[in-house]
C-alpha positions, 0 to 999 in steps of 0.5 A: 512365568506362564503368563509373561510368555502366553504375553510375548506369544500374543504379541509375536503373532500380534506384529504382523497385524501391526505391520500390516495396519502400518502398511495400509496405512502408508498406502493410504497417506501415499495414495492422496500424492500418486492420484494428483499429476501435472495438468493441462487445466487452466485456472480462472483469469485472476481479477486486478484492482488496486485496493487501498487504503490509507492509515494516517498516523499524523495526530494519531488520526488512524494508528496508533490511536493515543500516543503514549500506548505501549508497544505491545498495544501498537504492535495489536492496533497495527495488527488489527488493521492489516486483519481487518484490511485481509478481511476486506479483501484489500491488496495495499496499505499507504501507511504515514511514515514521516507525517512532519520531518519525523519518523516513524521508523528507525532513523538516523537522520529525523527523531522518532514521532512523538505521535508514536512515543509522546515525545519528538526523538523518544525511540519506542521501548522496548525496542521495535520499527512499526515500518519493518513490522508493518512490511513483514505483517502486510506481506504475510497477508498478500497486502503491499505496503507503500510508505506515505512521506509529507516531503515539506511539513516541518512541524504540526500544529497538533503537536505538543512536546519540545523540538529536539535537538536534531530535527531539521528546524535545529539543524538547517533553520534557514531551510524552514519557514515559520506559517501560521501554526506550523513549520515548512520546509521552503521548497525554494531552497535546492537544499531542502530538495536534497535533505527530502528526497535524502530521506525518501531514499533511505528507507526505499534503500533499507526497506523492502517497501512496495512503493512511496507515496505524497498526498497534496501537501506541497507548497501549504494550504493557506494560512489566515491572518488575524482579520481573516485575509490570506498570509503568503507563504515567506519564502521571499529569501530563496525567492531573491537568491533563487527565483528573480533571475530565473526569468519566471514569474513568482508562481511559475518559479514555485511550480518549478520547484514542486516540478523539478523534486517531484522529478528528481525523486521518480529518477531516483527511485527507478535507479535505486530499486526500478520496481519501487513505485511512486505514487502521488495523491493531489487534490482532485482539481486541478483547475477549475474549468478542467472540465468545464462544469468543474468548480471549485479550489485551485490547487495549480494556482494556491499548491503550486501543484501541476499535477495534470503536469506530473501525470502527462510526462509519467513521473508516476507509477500511480495517480490517486486524485482527491476525488472526495465529492459526490457523484451528483455534486455536478460542480465536483462530479465525481465520474466527470473529474475522473473522466477527465484525470483519464483523458490526462493520463498519456504515459498510461500509468494507473489511475487509482482516485481517493475516496472520501470514506471519512464522510460516508453515512455524512457528507457522502450517502452511505451507499456513495463509497461503493457507487463511485467502486463502481463508476471507477470498474465502468471507467476506461483507464481507471484500475482501481482506489485508496479509501481515507481513511482506515480507522473508518473501515474498522468503526464504520460497520455499514461502510465495511459491509458494502465493502465486503460485497464490493471486494468479495472476490481475491484481487491482484494490484494491478501489473507496472509493466513500463517497471519491468514485463519479464514474467516469471516462470513457473512453478514446479508444483507436487503434492506430498505424501499424508493426511491434510493434502500439502502441496509444495512448490518451487520457483522456476528460473529467471525472474524472483517471485514477489508474491504466489497466487495459489488457487485451488478447486473444489466442489465449492467451485474455485478460491484464491488465496495470494500469498507471500514469496516466502511461503512454499506449502499449503495445506488443506485439511478440510478435503482434496482439491480436485485442482490446483494451481500456483502462479508466481508473480514478479516485483512489477505485479506481471505474473507467468504462467501457473503450475497446475496439478490435478486429482485423478479417478 
């Protein structure tokens, strides 16, 4: 009993010491918050450059690596791609979701792609939606996600599974043409335009995509017969119905079919979600002789793609001509072609040429991609690049290392002020209690933030992070920054004023 009373007395006298200790800890925890105050100091200017890469799903080029993977393996592979993109400081991915009138997302209009599940029309099990997943995970890493469509290809020659009853070649066979080993939608059929536009707009309306993307396939590249001769595209029926009375030549009629579809797509996207960018990636040569030294394939005459017209009339928010040749290749010189495309850009849209990363160390020298990135930076009117294709960024260590050197600083996607120029208000920034230091921010009134740019200053200098719109806190377990700045970026890429706090002495 005596020992019990003695223990109680010791506990009683110890309580003030405990209380003092708690108060001391509380004071220490609060000191960090008390030492930060609003500041007029402005953070460094945020670099702007589009750093994109294509993720091709057709024939399992980039993802998934094969069509019979488990859902867990598919997700793990996609996460690995996204993590690599973030580690290389890319800021956008162009994800192929419609290789050939099929879908790598949950669609009521077209069947599931066999490149995902191994059989056309077979849903993934357990169920998941790769496009929705990719959007969420990309945004969490500060990456834009653009949905990439092929508007006319209906069936790929590397397909192996039976065509399902809900495929366009079964439901609307009069819109589909057999050409070589492929099936194609006929661009001359007005119902084809309506159908493909409906597919595109279904994604625009249901998914939080940052962009819609078409590459270089319009009318198809020529197929050859047994004797090696080029086969004509089999559009006689649509030509007789719609072209003969148009007073256009057949070539001009074909080009006008594509022109009309491009213009309609741009207008429809803007009517639904004005901030969603529309991007085009045509063949890199518009016509041989433009500019004079250029030789090669005539996409204007062969694919009926009048890409210069689309650029000059502003029917796209960004243009990514596929400039897949070396800088010193006189007949297809990268800097010469880049300069020519920049001269055609009357509406001052984004110019982000495509680079052939797949040939780095092959047809192109190891340092060619880095050289072309530098040439792009020197070209007035150009603001970034898109790399083809992503698995080379995973498997080619020399290429990845050169990209890491080129992209050493975090960069924002260039703004698109013609889609909306109102900047968001400065966020309210506060530093919370406790250790580690935690900063919290809340948006100002007005324009919605698409993302946040967090910049903080330590002894090592300024660091920059791009954070998703739903993130409003950040901890600093490695030390107390001297200055913390948070900037809201709108859905069109316009940055507002920074909310800044700085630590006192």
